[in-house]
C-alpha positions as CSV (number, residue, x, y, z in Angstrom):
1,M,-114.5,-109.1,86.5
2,G,-116.2,-109.8,89.8
3,R,-116.3,-113.5,88.7
4,M,-112.8,-113.7,87.8
5,F,-112.0,-112.0,91.6
6,A,-114.4,-115.0,92.9
7,E,-112.4,-117.7,91.2
8,A,-109.1,-116.1,91.9
9,L,-111.0,-116.1,96.2
10,R,-112.1,-119.7,95.9
11,A,-108.6,-120.7,94.8
12,G,-107.0,-118.9,97.5
13,L,-109.4,-120.6,100.1
14,W,-108.3,-123.9,98.6
15,G,-104.4,-122.6,99.3
16,L,-105.2,-121.6,102.6
17,L,-106.8,-125.6,103.0
18,L,-103.6,-127.3,100.8
19,G,-100.5,-125.2,102.0
20,P,-101.3,-126.0,106.2
21,L,-102.3,-129.8,105.5
22,L,-99.0,-130.6,103.8
23,A,-96.9,-128.5,105.7
24,V,-98.1,-130.6,108.7
25,L,-97.6,-134.2,106.5
26,A,-93.8,-132.7,105.8
27,V,-93.2,-132.0,109.8
28,F,-94.8,-135.7,110.8
29,A,-92.5,-136.7,108.0
30,A,-89.4,-135.3,109.7
31,L,-90.4,-136.4,112.9
32,V,-90.3,-139.9,112.2
33,F,-87.1,-139.9,109.6
34,D,-84.8,-137.3,111.5
35,P,-83.0,-139.1,114.1
36,K,-82.3,-136.1,116.5
37,C,-86.1,-135.9,116.8
38,G,-87.6,-138.8,119.7
39,V,-86.8,-139.3,122.9
40,G,-84.7,-137.1,124.8
41,D,-85.8,-134.1,122.4
42,S,-87.0,-130.8,124.4
43,G,-90.0,-130.4,121.9
44,G,-88.9,-128.3,119.1
45,C,-89.0,-131.0,116.6
46,A,-93.0,-131.1,118.2
47,M,-93.1,-127.6,117.7
48,G,-93.0,-127.9,114.3
49,V,-96.2,-129.2,114.0
50,V,-97.9,-126.2,115.2
51,T,-95.6,-123.7,113.8
52,A,-95.8,-124.5,110.0
53,P,-99.2,-124.6,109.6
54,V,-99.2,-121.0,110.7
55,A,-96.5,-120.1,108.9
56,I,-97.3,-121.5,106.1
57,A,-101.3,-120.6,105.5
58,L,-100.8,-116.7,104.7
59,P,-98.3,-117.3,101.8
60,S,-100.3,-120.4,100.2
61,F,-103.3,-118.0,99.8
62,G,-101.6,-115.5,98.1
63,L,-99.7,-118.0,96.0
64,F,-102.8,-119.6,95.1
65,F,-105.3,-116.4,94.7
66,A,-102.2,-115.5,92.5
67,L,-102.7,-118.3,90.6
68,G,-105.7,-118.1,90.1
69,L,-106.0,-114.4,89.0
70,V,-103.1,-115.2,86.1
71,R,-105.4,-118.0,84.8
72,G,-108.8,-115.8,84.8
73,L,-106.9,-113.3,83.2
74,W,-105.2,-116.0,80.6
75,R,-108.7,-117.1,80.1
76,R,-110.2,-113.3,79.2
77,R,-107.3,-112.6,76.6
78,P,-108.2,-111.8,73.1
79,P,-108.7,-114.7,70.4
80,D,-106.4,-113.1,68.0
81,P,-103.9,-110.8,69.3
82,A,-103.1,-109.1,66.5
83,A,-106.8,-107.5,65.4
84,A,-106.8,-106.6,69.4
85,I,-103.7,-104.3,68.7
86,R,-104.8,-103.0,65.8
87,R,-108.0,-101.9,67.1
88,L,-106.0,-100.1,70.0
89,R,-103.6,-98.5,67.2
90,N,-106.8,-97.3,65.5
91,W,-108.8,-96.3,68.5
92,G,-110.2,-92.8,68.1
93,R,-109.8,-92.5,64.2
94,E,-112.5,-92.3,62.0
95,D,-112.7,-95.3,59.5
């Protein structure tokens, strides 16, 4: 169980790296292709370069952590679910 949690934590850290990176790339794309951003802009477009990575960091960590946890749980599922259900039904009974 500890190994699965460690792998989920590692996936979350990857999300902490990739989420803000993708956010910065998206803001730069908006700066290039949005005609309202540029000369005469009050700096609101450029503030997105700072605020977007900060805003996306925690949700991307949570999303990647949850996906890593689901992946770990999926790998630990029993190979034969019917046998696992039978074992649970007969739990505590004499054979």
